[in-house]
C-alpha positions as CSV (number, residue, x, y, z in Angstrom):
1,X,19.6,7.0,4.8
2,X,16.5,7.4,3.1
3,X,15.3,11.2,1.7
4,X,13.2,12.8,4.2
5,X,10.2,14.7,2.0
6,X,6.9,16.5,3.0
7,X,4.2,15.3,0.3
8,X,4.8,18.3,-2.1
9,X,8.5,17.3,-2.4
10,X,7.2,13.9,-2.7
11,X,4.9,15.0,-5.5
12,X,7.5,16.6,-7.5
13,X,9.6,13.9,-7.5
14,X,6.7,11.7,-8.7
15,X,6.1,14.4,-11.4
16,X,9.6,14.0,-12.6
17,X,9.3,10.2,-12.4
18,X,6.2,10.3,-14.2
19,X,8.0,12.5,-17.3
20,X,11.3,10.4,-17.4
21,X,11.8,6.9,-19.1
22,X,12.7,3.4,-17.7
23,X,14.7,3.7,-14.5
24,X,16.8,0.7,-16.0
25,X,16.8,-1.0,-12.7
26,X,13.3,-3.1,-13.6
27,X,10.7,-0.2,-15.2
28,X,9.0,-1.4,-17.9
29,X,9.9,-0.8,-21.5
30,X,7.8,1.9,-22.0
31,X,8.6,3.9,-19.0
32,X,6.0,2.6,-16.4
33,X,7.0,2.8,-13.1
34,X,5.7,1.3,-10.0
35,X,6.0,3.0,-6.6
36,X,5.7,1.6,-3.4
37,X,4.0,3.7,-0.2
38,X,4.4,1.7,3.1
39,X,3.3,2.6,6.9
40,X,1.7,1.3,9.6
41,X,-2.0,0.7,10.2
42,X,-3.6,4.4,10.2
43,X,-0.5,5.9,9.1
44,X,-1.5,7.9,6.4
45,X,-0.4,6.0,3.3
46,X,-4.0,5.4,1.8
47,X,-4.5,9.1,2.0
48,X,-1.2,10.2,0.8
49,X,-1.3,7.6,-2.1
50,X,-5.0,9.0,-3.2
51,X,-3.7,12.2,-2.7
52,X,-0.6,11.7,-4.9
53,X,-2.5,10.1,-7.8
54,X,-5.4,12.9,-7.8
55,X,-2.7,15.5,-8.2
56,X,-1.0,13.6,-10.7
57,X,-4.0,13.1,-12.7
58,X,-5.4,16.7,-12.2
59,X,-1.7,18.0,-14.2
60,X,-2.2,14.8,-17.0
61,X,-5.2,12.9,-16.8
62,X,-4.6,9.0,-16.9
63,X,-0.9,9.6,-15.8
64,X,-1.2,7.5,-12.5
65,X,-3.2,4.7,-11.0
66,X,-3.5,3.3,-7.6
67,X,-3.3,-0.2,-6.4
68,X,-4.3,-0.5,-2.9
69,X,-2.3,-3.8,-1.1
70,X,-5.6,-4.4,1.0
71,X,-7.4,-5.9,-2.5
72,X,-5.5,-9.0,-1.5
73,X,-6.8,-9.7,2.0
74,X,-8.0,-13.2,2.0
75,X,-11.5,-13.4,2.7
76,X,-12.9,-14.2,5.9
77,X,-14.1,-17.9,4.6
78,X,-10.4,-18.7,4.4
79,X,-9.7,-16.8,7.5
80,X,-12.3,-18.3,10.0
81,X,-11.5,-22.2,9.7
82,X,-7.8,-21.3,10.0
83,X,-8.5,-19.5,13.4
84,X,-7.2,-16.1,11.7
85,X,-10.1,-13.7,11.6
86,X,-9.0,-12.1,14.8
87,X,-5.9,-11.4,13.1
88,X,-6.9,-10.0,10.2
89,X,-4.6,-7.1,8.5
90,X,-1.4,-9.3,10.1
91,X,0.8,-10.3,7.4
92,X,0.1,-14.2,6.9
93,X,-3.3,-13.3,6.4
94,X,-2.9,-11.4,2.4
95,X,-2.5,-13.7,-0.7
96,X,1.3,-12.2,-1.5
97,X,1.7,-14.6,-4.3
98,X,-1.7,-12.7,-6.2
99,X,0.2,-9.8,-5.6
100,X,3.2,-10.4,-7.1
101,X,1.7,-11.7,-9.9
102,X,-0.4,-8.4,-10.7
103,X,2.8,-6.0,-10.0
104,X,4.4,-8.4,-12.6
105,X,1.9,-8.0,-15.2
106,X,1.8,-4.2,-14.4
107,X,5.2,-4.0,-14.7
108,X,5.4,-5.6,-18.4
109,X,2.1,-3.5,-19.5
110,X,1.7,-5.7,-22.3
111,X,-2.2,-5.5,-22.1
112,X,-4.4,-2.7,-22.8
113,X,-6.0,-2.8,-19.5
114,X,-5.2,-4.8,-16.2
115,X,-8.5,-5.4,-13.4
116,X,-7.4,-5.1,-10.0
117,X,-9.2,-6.0,-6.7
118,X,-10.2,-3.3,-3.9
119,X,-11.0,-3.7,-0.5
120,X,-14.4,-2.9,0.5
121,X,-14.4,-1.5,4.0
122,X,-17.9,-1.6,4.7
123,X,-18.3,-5.3,4.1
124,X,-14.9,-6.1,4.8
125,X,-14.4,-8.4,1.7
126,X,-12.2,-7.9,-1.3
127,X,-13.8,-7.0,-4.6
128,X,-12.2,-8.8,-7.2
129,X,-11.8,-6.6,-10.8
130,X,-13.3,-3.6,-8.8
131,X,-10.8,-1.2,-10.3
132,X,-9.0,-1.0,-14.0
133,X,-5.3,0.1,-14.9
134,X,-5.2,1.5,-18.4
135,X,-2.0,0.6,-20.2
136,X,-1.8,4.2,-20.6
137,X,-0.6,5.0,-16.7
138,X,2.8,5.6,-16.8
139,X,2.9,5.6,-12.8
140,X,1.4,3.3,-10.7
141,X,1.5,3.9,-6.6
142,X,0.8,1.0,-5.3
143,X,0.0,1.7,-0.8
144,X,-0.1,-1.0,1.7
145,X,1.4,-1.6,4.9
146,X,3.8,-4.6,4.3
147,X,5.3,-3.3,0.9
148,X,8.9,-3.3,2.3
149,X,8.5,-6.1,4.9
150,X,12.1,-7.8,4.9
151,X,10.6,-11.5,5.4
152,X,9.2,-14.2,3.2
153,X,7.3,-14.0,1.3
154,X,7.2,-10.3,1.5
155,X,11.0,-9.5,0.3
156,X,9.7,-10.8,-3.7
157,X,8.3,-7.4,-4.1
158,X,11.7,-6.0,-3.5
159,X,12.7,-6.4,-7.4
160,X,9.1,-5.0,-8.5
161,X,9.6,-1.3,-7.2
162,X,11.2,1.4,-9.1
163,X,11.3,3.7,-5.9
164,X,10.0,3.1,-2.3
165,X,8.3,5.5,0.5
166,X,7.8,4.8,3.9
167,X,5.5,7.2,6.0
168,X,6.6,7.7,9.4
169,X,4.5,8.2,12.9
170,X,5.0,8.0,16.8
171,X,3.2,5.2,17.9
172,X,1.2,7.5,20.6
173,X,-0.3,9.1,17.4
174,X,-1.1,5.8,16.1
175,X,-2.7,4.6,19.0
176,X,-5.4,7.6,18.5
177,X,-5.6,7.4,15.3
178,X,-6.4,3.6,15.5
179,X,-8.8,3.8,18.4
180,X,-10.9,6.9,16.2
181,X,-10.8,4.4,13.4
182,X,-12.4,1.7,15.7
183,X,-14.9,4.1,17.5
184,X,-16.5,5.0,14.2
185,X,-17.2,1.1,13.9
186,X,-19.4,1.7,17.1
187,X,-17.0,-1.2,19.0
188,X,-17.2,-1.8,22.8
189,X,-14.1,-0.5,24.6
190,X,-13.0,-3.9,24.9
191,X,-13.4,-4.8,21.4
192,X,-11.5,-1.7,20.5
193,X,-8.6,-2.4,22.7
194,X,-8.3,-5.8,21.6
195,X,-8.2,-4.7,18.0
196,X,-5.7,-2.0,18.7
197,X,-3.4,-3.5,21.4
198,X,-3.3,-7.5,20.1
199,X,-3.4,-6.4,16.6
200,X,-3.1,-3.2,14.7
201,X,-0.3,-1.8,17.2
202,X,2.0,-5.1,16.8
203,X,1.7,-5.0,13.1
204,X,2.9,-1.7,13.4
205,X,5.5,-2.1,14.9
206,X,6.7,-4.9,12.5
207,X,6.5,-2.6,10.0
208,X,8.8,0.1,11.3
209,X,11.0,-2.6,12.5
210,X,11.3,-5.1,9.8
211,X,11.2,-3.4,6.6
212,X,13.9,-2.4,4.5
213,X,15.4,0.8,4.3
214,X,13.0,3.2,2.0
215,X,14.7,5.2,-0.8
216,X,12.2,8.3,0.8
217,X,10.7,8.9,4.3
218,X,7.5,11.1,5.0
219,X,6.1,12.0,8.2
220,X,2.2,12.8,7.1
221,X,-0.1,14.3,9.6
């Protein structure tokens, strides 16, 4: 069973991890650790990950860095010809191999700096080289829906994390949050329903039903 922590307790755990050496189970030689924070769409995982990195860096500048999985979205130029545009955000619409490769580079930590992509939600595209992770960052927080998904090709990620966290939210609350998210995009009620019920909620169920058991579970509201 995973440890059930609140966000302050999780921060304490990560602070200790930053101060520790290599985990021995895949941690890099200089003590860098990689932490996965997974959860359904609108679960609060991104907010939690950003808060953790900000708090860690406020105590020790540059000790933590953030890597959002959304930077590995396939572009619409790939999705549209394949008929996947309406499924954007589903597991098969991500470049998993690209994410694996960057995590392997981050684990090795043999470069002064590594450029990583970030997803621009206003433009709905991933921007290459939009953020830099310095080799001084002792902890990299990776956040995304499918980081713990126990199916190919996502299970390639399993050995790349030193600690895994799953953010849990009841489905009724997820539906409310998702509707609010799409309302802010000024979509019609029909379009909102399609996005929520045909894509987002099924993806959320997949996260909670098919993910590996995490080390830590968090209920973040």
